[in-house]
C-alpha positions in Angstrom: 72.6 90.2 -51.4 70.8 86.8 -50.2 69.6 86.5 -46.7 68.9 83.3 -45.0 65.3 83.4 -43.6 66.5 82.8 -40.0 65.5 85.2 -37.2 64.6 84.4 -33.4 61.2 84.5 -32.2 61.6 87.6 -30.0 63.2 89.6 -32.9 60.3 88.7 -35.5 58.0 90.2 -33.0 59.8 93.2 -32.6 60.6 94.0 -35.8 56.6 93.7 -36.8 55.8 95.9 -33.6 58.3 98.4 -35.1 56.7 98.3 -38.6 53.3 98.5 -37.4 54.2 101.5 -35.3 55.4 103.2 -38.6 59.0 102.2 -38.1 60.8 101.7 -41.7 63.4 99.6 -40.0 66.1 99.3 -37.3 69.0 101.4 -37.5 70.4 104.7 -38.2 74.0 104.1 -38.1 76.2 101.2 -38.7 77.3 98.9 -35.5 80.0 101.0 -33.3 82.7 99.5 -31.9 82.5 97.3 -28.9 81.3 98.7 -25.3 84.2 100.4 -23.2 84.9 99.0 -19.8 86.8 96.7 -18.1 85.6 92.8 -17.7 85.0 91.8 -14.0 83.5 89.4 -11.9 81.0 90.5 -9.1 81.7 90.4 -5.3 78.7 89.4 -3.9 78.0 86.3 -1.9 75.5 84.8 -4.2 78.0 85.7 -7.2 80.9 83.3 -5.9 81.7 80.5 -8.3 81.7 77.3 -6.9 83.2 75.3 -10.0 86.7 73.8 -9.8 89.4 74.6 -12.7 88.0 76.3 -15.5 88.8 74.7 -18.9 88.1 76.5 -22.5 86.0 73.6 -24.1 85.4 70.0 -23.6 88.7 68.8 -24.3 90.1 70.6 -21.1 92.0 73.5 -22.5 92.9 75.4 -19.2 92.0 79.3 -19.4 94.3 81.7 -17.4 93.2 83.1 -14.3 93.2 86.5 -15.9 89.9 85.4 -17.8 88.5 83.1 -15.1 89.0 85.7 -12.3 88.2 88.6 -14.2 85.9 91.0 -12.3 82.6 92.7 -14.4 82.7 96.4 -14.2 78.7 96.6 -14.3 77.6 99.8 -14.8 74.2 101.6 -16.1 73.9 100.7 -19.4 73.9 103.3 -22.2 71.6 103.6 -25.3 72.6 100.1 -27.3 73.0 100.0 -31.0 69.7 99.2 -32.9 68.9 95.5 -33.8 66.1 94.2 -35.6 63.2 95.7 -34.5 64.7 97.1 -31.1 64.3 100.5 -30.2 68.1 102.0 -29.5 66.8 103.7 -26.3 68.8 103.7 -23.1 67.0 101.0 -20.8 65.7 101.6 -17.4 68.0 101.9 -14.0 67.6 98.5 -13.6 69.8 97.0 -16.4 73.3 96.9 -16.1 76.1 96.6 -18.7 79.5 95.2 -18.7 82.3 93.8 -21.0 83.7 90.1 -20.6 86.8 89.3 -21.9 87.3 86.0 -23.6 90.0 84.5 -25.8 89.8 85.4 -29.4 90.9 81.9 -30.3 90.4 79.3 -27.7 93.1 77.3 -29.1 95.4 80.1 -27.8 93.6 80.9 -24.5 96.7 83.2 -23.3 96.7 84.8 -26.6 94.8 87.8 -27.8 91.4 88.6 -26.6 87.8 89.7 -27.6 85.3 91.7 -25.6 81.7 90.4 -25.3 79.1 92.7 -24.5 76.5 91.7 -21.6 73.5 93.1 -20.0 71.7 92.0 -16.7 68.7 92.9 -14.5 69.2 91.6 -11.0 66.7 89.3 -9.3 64.2 91.0 -7.5 64.3 88.3 -4.7 67.8 87.9 -3.8 66.9 85.5 -0.6 65.4 83.1 -3.2 68.3 83.7 -6.2 68.8 80.5 -7.9 71.6 82.3 -10.1 71.8 83.9 -13.5 69.5 82.9 -16.5 71.4 83.7 -20.0 69.2 84.4 -22.9 69.8 84.1 -26.9 67.3 85.4 -28.9 68.3 83.7 -32.3 69.6 84.6 -35.5 72.3 84.0 -35.7 73.4 87.6 -34.8 70.8 88.8 -32.8 71.8 91.5 -30.2 71.0 90.3 -26.9 72.2 93.7 -25.1 69.6 95.3 -27.3 66.6 92.9 -27.2 66.5 91.5 -23.7 65.7 95.0 -21.9 63.0 95.6 -24.6 61.4 91.9 -24.2 62.0 91.6 -20.5 58.4 92.3 -19.4 57.7 88.7 -20.7 60.3 87.4 -18.0 59.4 89.3 -15.0 58.2 85.9 -13.4 61.7 84.4 -14.0 63.4 87.6 -12.7 62.0 87.1 -9.4 64.7 84.4 -8.8 66.9 84.8 -11.4 69.3 87.6 -12.8 68.2 87.9 -16.5 71.4 88.1 -18.5 72.1 88.5 -22.2 74.9 89.1 -24.7 76.0 90.0 -28.0 77.5 86.8 -29.3 81.3 87.4 -30.8 80.9 89.0 -34.2 77.3 90.7 -33.2 76.9 94.3 -32.4 79.1 95.5 -29.6 81.2 92.3 -29.4 83.3 93.3 -32.4 80.5 93.1 -35.0 81.3 91.7 -38.4 81.2 94.2 -41.1 81.2 93.5 -44.9 79.9 96.5 -46.6 78.0 100.0 -46.3 74.9 100.8 -46.6 75.0 101.8 -50.3 76.1 98.8 -51.2 73.6 96.7 -49.3 70.8 98.9 -51.2 72.5 97.9 -54.5 72.6 94.4 -53.6 68.8 94.3 -52.7 68.1 95.5 -56.1 69.4 92.2 -57.8 67.3 89.4 -58.7 67.9 86.8 -56.0 66.3 83.9 -58.3 68.1 84.4 -61.4 66.3 83.6 -64.8 68.9 84.4 -66.9 72.9 84.1 -67.5 73.4 87.6 -66.8 71.2 88.0 -63.7 73.0 84.8 -62.2 76.3 86.1 -63.2 75.4 89.5 -61.1 73.8 87.3 -58.2 77.3 85.5 -58.0 79.3 88.3 -58.2 77.5 90.3 -55.4 77.6 87.4 -53.3 81.2 86.8 -54.0 81.8 90.4 -53.0 80.2 90.0 -49.9 82.6 87.6 -48.5 85.5 89.5 -49.6 84.1 92.5 -47.9 83.7 90.6 -44.6 87.7 89.4 -45.1 88.7 92.9 -45.9 86.9 94.6 -42.9 86.6 91.8 -40.4 89.3 89.3 -41.0 90.8 89.4 -37.2 87.2 87.7 -36.1 86.1 86.0 -39.1 87.4 82.6 -38.3 86.5 82.6 -34.7 82.9 83.6 -34.6 81.2 80.1 -34.8 78.8 78.5 -32.6 81.3 76.6 -30.4 83.3 79.3 -29.6 80.0 81.3 -28.6 79.1 78.2 -26.5 82.5 78.4 -24.7 82.0 82.1 -24.0 78.8 81.0 -22.3 80.9 78.7 -20.0 83.3 81.8 -19.3 80.2 84.0 -18.6 78.9 81.4 -16.2 82.1 80.8 -14.1 82.7 84.9 -14.2 78.9 85.2 -13.2 79.6 82.9 -10.2 77.3 80.2 -11.2 78.1 76.4 -11.0 75.6 75.3 -13.7 74.5 77.3 -16.6 70.6 78.1 -16.9 69.7 79.0 -20.4 66.6 79.9 -22.4 67.2 79.8 -26.3 65.1 80.6 -29.0 65.4 79.5 -32.7 69.2 79.3 -33.6 69.9 80.0 -29.6 68.5 75.9 -29.4 71.5 75.2 -31.4 73.7 77.3 -29.2 72.4 75.9 -26.2 72.6 72.3 -27.5 76.2 72.7 -28.7 76.7 74.1 -25.1 75.4 71.0 -23.5 77.7 68.7 -25.9 80.9 70.7 -24.9 80.0 70.8 -21.2 77.4 68.4 -20.3 78.5 68.2 -16.5 77.8 72.2 -16.2 74.2 71.9 -17.7 71.8 73.6 -15.2 68.1 74.2 -16.4 68.4 74.7 -20.2 65.2 75.6 -22.4 65.1 75.1 -26.0 62.4 77.0 -28.0 61.8 76.8 -31.7 64.5 74.0 -32.3 67.0 74.0 -35.1 67.3 70.6 -36.6 70.6 69.3 -35.8 70.6 66.4 -38.4 69.7 68.6 -41.4 73.0 69.9 -43.2 73.5 73.2 -45.2 71.1 72.0 -47.9 68.7 70.1 -45.7 68.5 73.5 -43.1 67.3 75.4 -46.7 64.8 72.8 -47.5 63.5 72.4 -44.0 62.9 76.2 -44.3 60.9 75.7 -47.3 58.4 73.3 -45.8 58.0 75.6 -42.8 57.3 78.5 -44.6 55.1 76.8 -47.1 53.2 75.2 -44.2 52.8 78.4 -42.4 51.5 80.0 -45.6 49.1 77.3 -46.1 47.7 77.6 -42.7 47.3 81.2 -43.1 45.2 80.6 -46.0 43.1 78.3 -44.3 42.7 80.3 -41.4 41.3 83.0 -43.9 39.0 80.3 -45.2 41.0 80.4 -48.9 41.6 77.0 -50.4 46.0 76.7 -49.4 46.7 75.9 -53.0 44.7 78.6 -54.9 46.2 81.0 -52.4 49.7 80.0 -53.1 49.1 80.0 -56.7 48.1 83.5 -56.2 51.1 84.6 -53.8 53.5 82.8 -56.8 51.8 84.7 -59.6 52.2 87.9 -57.9 55.8 87.5 -57.4 56.2 86.5 -61.3 54.5 89.8 -62.3 57.0 91.6 -59.8 59.9 89.7 -61.2 58.9 91.6 -64.7 57.7 94.6 -63.3 58.3 95.9 -59.8 55.4 97.8 -58.1 55.0 101.4 -56.9 55.1 102.0 -53.5 54.6 105.2 -51.3 58.3 106.7 -51.7 60.3 106.9 -54.9 61.4 103.1 -54.1 60.1 100.1 -56.0 58.7 96.9 -54.5 60.8 94.1 -56.4 60.2 90.4 -56.5 62.7 89.3 -53.5 61.7 92.6 -51.3 58.1 91.2 -51.6 59.0 87.5 -50.7 61.1 89.1 -48.0 58.0 91.2 -46.7 55.8 87.9 -46.9 57.9 86.0 -44.8 58.0 88.2 -41.8 54.3 87.9 -40.6 54.4 84.4 -40.9 56.5 83.9 -38.0 53.6 84.5 -35.8 49.9 84.2 -36.1 49.1 87.3 -34.3 50.7 89.1 -37.3 48.9 87.4 -40.0 46.6 90.4 -40.4 49.8 92.6 -41.5 50.0 89.8 -44.4 46.5 90.2 -45.6 46.7 94.0 -45.8 50.2 94.0 -47.2 48.8 91.4 -50.0 45.5 92.8 -50.5 47.4 96.2 -51.2 50.0 94.7 -53.7 47.3 93.3 -55.5 45.8 96.6 -56.0 49.2 98.0 -57.2 50.5 99.5 -54.2 53.7 97.8 -53.0 54.2 100.0 -49.8 52.8 97.7 -47.0 55.2 94.8 -48.2 58.3 97.2 -48.7 57.9 98.4 -45.2 58.0 94.8 -43.8 61.0 93.9 -46.1 62.7 97.2 -44.4 62.3 95.9 -41.4 63.4 92.4 -41.9 66.6 93.9 -43.6 67.5 96.4 -40.9 66.8 99.4 -43.0 65.5 102.6 -41.5 63.8 105.6 -43.3 67.2 107.2 -44.2 68.1 104.1 -46.0 71.0 103.1 -43.1 71.0 99.4 -42.6 72.4 97.4 -39.5 75.2 94.9 -39.9 72.8 92.0 -38.4 72.8 90.2 -41.9 76.5 90.4 -41.8 77.0 88.7 -38.5 74.3 86.1 -39.5 76.1 84.9 -42.5 79.4 84.9 -41.1 78.3 82.7 -38.2 76.7 80.6 -40.6 79.4 80.0 -42.9 81.9 79.6 -40.0 79.7 76.9 -38.8 78.8 75.0 -41.9 80.9 73.2 -44.6 78.3 73.5 -47.0 79.1 75.1 -50.2 77.0 74.7 -53.5 77.7 75.9 -57.1 74.9 77.7 -59.3 75.1 74.5 -61.5 74.2 72.5 -58.7 71.3 74.7 -57.9 70.2 74.4 -61.4 70.8 70.5 -61.7 69.9 69.2 -58.4 67.8 71.6 -56.2 65.9 74.3 -57.8 63.5 71.8 -59.1 63.0 70.3 -55.9 62.7 73.0 -53.4 60.2 74.8 -56.1 58.1 71.6 -55.7 58.2 71.9 -52.1 56.8 75.7 -52.5 56.5 77.4 -55.5 56.7 80.7 -53.4 59.9 80.2 -51.3 61.5 77.1 -53.0 63.1 79.2 -55.8 64.6 81.8 -53.4 65.8 79.1 -51.1 67.3 77.1 -53.7 69.5 80.2 -55.0 70.3 81.0 -51.5 72.3 78.1 -51.2 74.7 79.2 -53.8 74.7 82.7 -52.6 75.1 82.6 -49.0 78.7 81.2 -48.6 79.6 81.8 -51.8 83.5 81.8 -52.2 83.5 82.1 -48.3 87.3 83.2 -47.2 86.6 80.9 -44.1 86.3 77.2 -44.2 83.3 75.7 -42.5 83.3 74.3 -39.3 81.5 71.1 -39.9 78.5 69.5 -42.1 75.8 69.2 -39.0 76.2 70.5 -35.2 77.3 67.9 -32.7 74.6 67.9 -29.7 74.8 64.4 -28.1 75.1 65.5 -24.4 75.4 62.1 -22.4 75.3 62.8 -18.6 73.7 66.3 -19.0 70.6 67.1 -16.7 67.5 67.2 -18.4 66.8 69.6 -21.4 63.5 71.0 -22.4 63.3 71.1 -26.2 59.8 72.7 -27.4 58.3 72.3 -31.1 55.5 74.4 -32.1 53.6 72.3 -35.0 53.0 75.4 -37.0 56.6 76.9 -36.6 57.1 78.8 -39.9 61.3 78.9 -39.5 62.0 75.7 -37.6 59.6 73.1 -38.5 58.4 70.9 -35.6 60.1 67.8 -36.7 63.3 69.2 -35.8 62.4 69.5 -32.4 62.0 65.7 -32.2 65.3 65.0 -33.8 67.0 67.6 -31.1 65.3 65.5 -28.1 66.7 62.4 -29.8 69.9 63.6 -30.4 70.6 65.1 -27.0 70.1 61.6 -25.5 68.1 59.3 -23.5 67.1 61.2 -20.4 68.5 64.3 -21.6 66.2 65.6 -24.3 62.7 66.3 -22.7 60.3 66.9 -25.9 57.3 69.3 -25.4 54.6 69.5 -28.4 52.9 72.8 -28.7 50.0 72.4 -31.0 50.0 75.9 -32.4 51.4 78.4 -35.0 54.3 80.7 -34.7 58.0 80.6 -34.4 58.5 80.0 -30.5 56.0 79.1 -27.8 57.0 80.4 -24.3 55.1 83.7 -23.3 52.3 83.1 -26.1 51.4 79.5 -25.5 49.8 79.4 -21.7 50.7 75.5 -21.1 54.1 75.6 -22.7 54.9 78.9 -20.3 53.8 77.1 -17.2 55.8 74.0 -17.8 59.1 76.3 -18.4 58.1 78.2 -15.6 58.0 75.2 -13.5 61.1 73.8 -14.6 63.3 76.9 -14.3 62.0 78.1 -10.9 61.2 74.9 -9.1 63.1 72.3 -11.2 59.8 70.2 -12.1 61.0 68.3 -15.4 57.5 67.8 -17.5 57.0 64.1 -18.7 58.8 63.4 -22.1 56.4 63.5 -24.8 54.1 66.1 -23.1 51.5 67.9 -25.5 50.0 71.5 -25.1 47.1 72.6 -27.0 46.7 76.0 -25.6 
């Protein structure tokens, strides 16, 4: 199975924390069905909606009153299904959970429905409460229900005046999770060579990729065509109404920046205070996105070696040589499993999401050079959602389903060989081959047609939106933030440059955190082009 190297800033930090604590992965069970409960709307004075008639999208398709007037049956949360790095423990008493009822197909707003799992902690200062602050931590496919309670300490300042709210987007975790195969099939898939060197390896790689999509259609065909980003944005507007907010206030990371920008395009007049951190490039198509990631991860790897006073070119060459050796002969580990080339590359990616995690990469690479692949394997397992018993989460299933519903991009193996492999490899001999072949495998023979080449994010008339790009971001290169700010439109996109490392700046960069807090809590819009250095 291929895996697009895409994960939210919070999720990356959580999975590293789990690995450091000795956890092999994230889940001891497959995702469960939706959370039981009736959808509802809060009855408090601060929760009363002040908007006019509801619509399903920017085209003005009306939603029935049974949806817009629903009442959320908030109750104490149970333990959530496990997501990447998030412990599946029951959150504290301040956390309440509910299920929002939304149309399965927004073209048929009175038809079949789907449940969207929500979580919230109410504002500490109800007198000064602004409203709800909605979070998305990236992926796509990340579970907000699992991740927000785990990360909430980083948002206590915001909770003074906001209800902190997150959700499992449609097709994710407790919101009708897409399921495509079982854990045994996932384990077998990860044993394949994801950078095939022979016709036989290529045939096995593509057979598995096609089987993955077929499994999604067989097991999750009801929702598969409806899990794209525009529908998730429409769900967010329904949440806004049911939560009682006149405007949507939002903090999105990584893929969550694309989701937030698509919302702004569909509902510009309903944009409140929106913050986009670790920004996806809206101008990049399917191939362009993968190439951007190749650039970003290579840049982060070079910065990592420079930080260690190692020549970046030599360090890159050494890692590429290690991967070639693993292609021929996988390494032993402290278990019966072997560290393959693909698993090693996945393990290398994980610590590059945050400079704080670079020491884990150093230790893992040093151990691998000495013949022990255990540490890189543990990092790969955390990324892949594997627990000590060999069970995998279905987060990757959701990720691919959402991505392939969004993009029209489809690339054949022949096109990889003739047009992309050499180019990607020239950009990065470490990450290039993997991400080039991922073009062919990711949406191979996908059973659902993609929606568009690139997301539409123009938001003329919207309130100012903060767009934060970090110069050393590994997964979403800084250049994408500049393009996002431009495409949102003049007077809408407010670019903030964070000179530093890591995937995401809020909560790690003091300057950025102060600017975001001032914007969300007091409405202070920073000057466009503001640069932070700490």
